[in-house]
KEZAGU-364057 format. One line per 2 residues: their letters; for each residue x, y negated, z of C-alpha. Coordinates in steps of 0.25 Angstrom, whole numbers, plus 5000, padded with zeros to 4 digits. Layout:
a) X Y Z  ...
//
This chain:
mt) 5000 5000 4999  5005 4985 4997
ae) 5008 4977 5008  4998 4967 5005
gf) 4988 4978 5004  4991 4984 5017
le) 4990 4971 5025  4979 4966 5019
gr) 4973 4980 5026  4970 4987 5014
rl) 4964 5002 5017  4973 5013 5012
qm) 4966 5025 5010  4972 5039 5006
ar) 4963 5052 5003  4960 5060 5014
gv) 4967 5073 5010  4980 5067 5010
ll) 4980 5069 5025  4981 5084 5021
qc) 4991 5083 5009  5001 5095 5009
im) 5016 5093 5009  5017 5098 4995
gg) 5007 5087 4991  4994 5095 4990
yp) 4981 5095 4997  4972 5106 5004
pa) 4958 5108 4998  4949 5096 4999
rf) 4940 5102 5009  4950 5099 5019
yg) 4951 5084 5019  4937 5082 5012
sd) 4932 5086 5000  4932 5070 4995
dg) 4945 5068 4999  4940 5054 5003
dl) 4949 5042 5008  4956 5040 5022
al) 4961 5026 5026  4974 5024 5031
vp) 4974 5015 5043  4988 5009 5045
dp) 4993 5010 5061  4996 4995 5064
aq) 5007 5000 5073  5014 5009 5063
ih) 5016 4999 5050  5031 4998 5047
rl) 5041 4992 5038  5048 5003 5032
pw) 5063 4998 5035  5070 5008 5025
ss) 5063 5003 5014  5070 4993 5005
qp) 5057 4987 4999  5046 4982 5010
ra) 5037 4994 5013  5030 4997 5026
la) 5023 5011 5031  5011 5011 5040
ic) 5007 5024 5046  4991 5025 5045
da) 4979 5033 5051  4971 5040 5042
de) 4957 5036 5044  4944 5041 5038
lt) 4936 5029 5032  4926 5029 5043
gd) 4937 5025 5051  4941 5038 5060
ss) 4953 5044 5059  4956 5055 5049
pl) 4955 5070 5055  4966 5074 5044
st) 4976 5063 5051  4987 5067 5060
rg) 4988 5054 5064  4974 5054 5069
ql) 4975 5067 5073  4986 5062 5083
ka) 4979 5050 5087  4966 5058 5090
vi) 4975 5067 5101  4980 5054 5107
ar) 4965 5048 5109  4962 5063 5115
ya) 4974 5060 5126  4969 5046 5127
al) 4955 5050 5131  4961 5057 5143
gl) 4969 5044 5147  4982 5051 5141
ap) 4992 5047 5132  5002 5056 5125
vv) 5016 5053 5123  5026 5059 5113
at) 5039 5058 5107  5045 5065 5094
el) 5057 5071 5092  5059 5073 5078
ef) 5072 5081 5069  5076 5078 5056
fv) 5087 5083 5046  5095 5073 5037
fa) 5099 5081 5025  5107 5076 5013
pn) 5096 5075 5000  5090 5089 4996
pd) 5086 5088 4981  5085 5104 4979
pt) 5075 5109 4991  5080 5123 4987
qp) 5093 5119 4993  5095 5117 5008
fq) 5096 5104 5015  5110 5098 5017
pp) 5116 5088 5028  5120 5074 5023
lg) 5134 5070 5019  5139 5063 5031
ld) 5147 5052 5030  5160 5060 5032
gr) 5155 5067 5019  5150 5080 5027
re) 5138 5087 5029  5134 5089 5044
dg) 5137 5104 5048  5127 5105 5059
hs) 5136 5102 5071  5132 5089 5074
af) 5120 5093 5083  5118 5082 5095
sv) 5131 5075 5089  5133 5058 5093
ss) 5139 5057 5078  5132 5069 5071
nn) 5123 5058 5062  5136 5049 5059
gl) 5135 5053 5044  5122 5049 5042
rp) 5124 5037 5050  5118 5027 5040
ff) 5106 5035 5040  5103 5035 5054
ne) 5106 5020 5056  5094 5017 5046
vy) 5085 5027 5053  5086 5020 5066
ec) 5086 5006 5060  5073 5009 5052
ma) 5066 5017 5065  5068 5003 5072
al) 5064 4995 5061  5052 5006 5062
gl) 5050 5005 5077  5054 5018 5079
pr) 5061 5021 5093  5069 5031 5094
dt) 5075 5040 5106  5085 5049 5103
fm) 5093 5053 5089  5102 5064 5088
he) 5107 5075 5079  5099 5088 5081
mg) 5105 5102 5079  5102 5104 5065
vs) 5111 5100 5053  5108 5085 5052
qf) 5097 5086 5060  5093 5073 5068
ei) 5082 5071 5078  5075 5058 5085
nl) 5067 5057 5097  5057 5046 5096
lh) 5053 5039 5109  5040 5045 5116
gd) 5027 5037 5115  5012 5037 5109
pl) 5011 5050 5101  5005 5043 5089
ll) 5017 5032 5088  5027 5044 5090
ad) 5020 5052 5078  5022 5039 5070
qt) 5035 5037 5073  5039 5051 5070
ll) 5032 5049 5056  5039 5036 5054
fk) 5052 5041 5058  5051 5053 5048
hl) 5048 5044 5037  5059 5035 5040
lk) 5070 5047 5042  5066 5051 5026
ev) 5066 5036 5021  5079 5033 5026
al) 5086 5044 5023  5083 5045 5009
kh) 5089 5030 5008  5101 5038 5014
gl) 5102 5048 5005  5097 5058 5014
tv) 5085 5068 5017  5079 5068 5032
vc) 5071 5082 5032  5061 5084 5044
ma) 5057 5099 5040  5056 5109 5052
kp) 5069 5117 5047  5075 5112 5036
la) 5089 5120 5036  5089 5134 5039
ht) 5097 5138 5052  5097 5124 5059
pg) 5085 5118 5069  5075 5113 5064
ss) 5068 5100 5065  5057 5097 5075
mh) 5048 5085 5081  5047 5089 5095
ih) 5036 5081 5102  5036 5077 5116
qs) 5023 5075 5122  5018 5067 5137
iv) 5006 5063 5141  5004 5050 5150
ei) 4991 5043 5156  4987 5031 5149
gt) 4988 5020 5157  4998 5024 5168
gr) 5008 5031 5158  5010 5043 5167
nv) 5015 5056 5160  5004 5065 5165
fs) 5014 5078 5163  5020 5073 5177
dk) 5012 5071 5191  5016 5061 5200
ag) 5027 5071 5206  5034 5073 5193
ep) 5028 5086 5191  5021 5092 5178
ta) 5005 5091 5178  4994 5100 5175
tf) 4993 5091 5162  5007 5094 5157
rh) 5004 5109 5159  4990 5107 5151
fi) 4998 5099 5140  5009 5111 5138
gg) 4997 5121 5138  4989 5114 5126
qq) 5002 5112 5119  5005 5127 5122
ag) 4990 5130 5117  4990 5122 5105
ma) 5005 5125 5098  5002 5136 5091
df) 4989 5131 5085  4996 5118 5082
ta) 5010 5125 5075  5006 5120 5063
lf) 5004 5106 5066  5018 5106 5073
ap) 5024 5115 5062  5018 5111 5049
nv) 5028 5116 5037  5033 5131 5033
ns) 5046 5125 5037  5041 5122 5051
yq) 5043 5136 5055  5057 5137 5051
rl) 5060 5130 5062  5051 5135 5072
ch) 5053 5151 5068  5069 5147 5069
pf) 5069 5140 5083  5082 5131 5086
as) 5073 5126 5097  5061 5124 5088
pn) 5052 5134 5097  5040 5141 5091
na) 5032 5143 5103  5022 5137 5113
cw) 5031 5139 5126  5033 5129 5134
sh) 5045 5125 5143  5055 5115 5151
dn) 5065 5111 5142  5067 5123 5134
ra) 5068 5121 5119  5064 5134 5116
ag) 5048 5130 5120  5039 5126 5110
lr) 5035 5116 5121  5047 5110 5130
ip) 5045 5101 5142  5059 5092 5143
as) 5066 5089 5155  5060 5074 5158
sp) 5057 5068 5171  5041 5069 5174
va) 5038 5056 5167  5042 5061 5154
rr) 5036 5075 5156  5033 5079 5142
ve) 5030 5090 5132  5039 5093 5120
nr) 5033 5100 5108  5043 5107 5100
lp) 5037 5115 5089  5034 5101 5079
ga) 5044 5101 5070  5050 5088 5062
da) 5040 5092 5051  5028 5090 5059
np) 5018 5079 5057  5021 5070 5070
yl) 5007 5066 5071  5001 5079 5071
ai) 5011 5086 5078  5011 5077 5090
aa) 4995 5077 5089  4995 5091 5090
sl) 5005 5093 5101  4997 5083 5110
aa) 4984 5089 5106  4987 5103 5111
gl) 4993 5096 5123  4979 5089 5126
yg) 4972 5101 5124  4981 5108 5135
ie) 4977 5095 5145  4962 5095 5140
nk) 4960 5110 5143  4972 5112 5154
le) 4979 5122 5148  4990 5129 5155
ps) 5004 5132 5148  5012 5145 5148
ep) 5023 5146 5159  5035 5137 5153
iq) 5046 5145 5147  5062 5144 5151
ge) 5075 5150 5144  5072 5160 5133
fv) 5059 5166 5131  5050 5173 5122
vp) 5038 5166 5115  5026 5172 5121
dn) 5016 5176 5110  5005 5166 5115
ls) 5016 5155 5113  5022 5160 5099
lp) 5016 5148 5088  5016 5152 5073
ct) 5029 5153 5066  5024 5150 5052
lh) 5016 5139 5046  5006 5150 5041
aa) 5004 5155 5055  5003 5142 5061
le) 4993 5138 5050  4985 5149 5053
rl) 4986 5147 5069  4981 5131 5066
kr) 4970 5137 5057  4964 5146 5069
sq) 4966 5135 5080  4954 5130 5086
la) 4961 5121 5094  4968 5113 5082
ke) 4955 5112 5076  4949 5105 5090
lf) 4961 5096 5091  4963 5091 5077
gk) 4949 5095 5070  4947 5106 5060
ef) 4948 5096 5048  4962 5093 5051
ie) 4967 5108 5055  4960 5114 5042
gy) 4966 5103 5034  4980 5104 5039
ia) 4980 5119 5038  4975 5117 5023
sk) 4988 5109 5021  4996 5115 5027
tm) 4993 5128 5021  4994 5123 5007
el) 5009 5120 5011  5012 5133 5016
ts) 5006 5140 5003  5015 5131 4995
ff) 5025 5136 5003  5023 5150 5000
de) 5021 5147 4985  5038 5146 4986
it) 5048 5157 4986  5059 5153 4994
pw) 5074 5157 4992  5076 5165 5004
er) 5064 5174 4997  5073 5174 4985
rv) 5085 5176 4990  5081 5187 5001
la) 5069 5194 4994  5073 5195 4979
aq) 5083 5205 4980  5071 5214 4989
a) 5068 5227 4981
//
């Protein structure tokens, strides 16, 4: 839209089916989004209009709500779904607080997708070999890129907590500061967009796939969650003596109750399960623990005022609005129904059958299809439309024969 049209308040409309467009560009049957495929209104959030600092021409980006022409939020909008979950907490006098940890890889350009990704050439003319995890000097070869990333984050008002080199080859992580869930989802979206745009300027490729390299840790989007009272700001996970509360237990119980049903929302792509099935601290389970990274739900070591639950299942490829909404909705379901969690686990452990999770996209979609809880919390229209879109993607994947199949199976009798 032109700047003039935007400033005049001209309404931007979009076909309803676009919200169910799959990643290859196609659409599920029209019955999933209304046979007329009528328009939605894109309503900009006044707090999320940003001049794009990396653009050589004056350009701006506005994050919008997708609303029906009646003015109601579209049930197909993941941002709308998150706002609805936050409103359910507010009705109880509560406000969730979240923070996201986003991991990503920085690679050289990869024009041939049949070839593996490679780290970029550093300023010393070498490619990283994977021995730089948590090093203070590991990203010196990418300093011009990261300098512009920091500058653009400041220009967009994206506060950062910590930035570090992660375990993978040319893999990095940012921790965004905790705050309002909708704000954090917006910030996570903006940061991922920023990363890719700035990388292109520097002749690099940023990849937020869950598992872009074999034999290497994948990329997560851990979600840290706590709940405070509206008005007082008190963390309801801790009592006056600093001990965990019943609300804390019930929140964990709800997370456990919803994790298997919601796996397809946290791990939305075929590649997501490459990360989960080769864990490297990416646990595919609904166990919970005090500070054990093998558990899907981890309680980080903290003071009582900062007591929180970390959901370690979502990957960097997850939709931040949907992943945060699903995690918080499950926790609220536990609070409202006073669900008790399992016993916490410590050390090495075997995952009980009732706390194991789907390990393929097909299994996750089948579980979501059977979930009455998902339809109750997100609505039948959204869940059925999401499954239809993801089923198209899975079918497209099965339409291709992989190099592994040709290499290993072609010689078999």
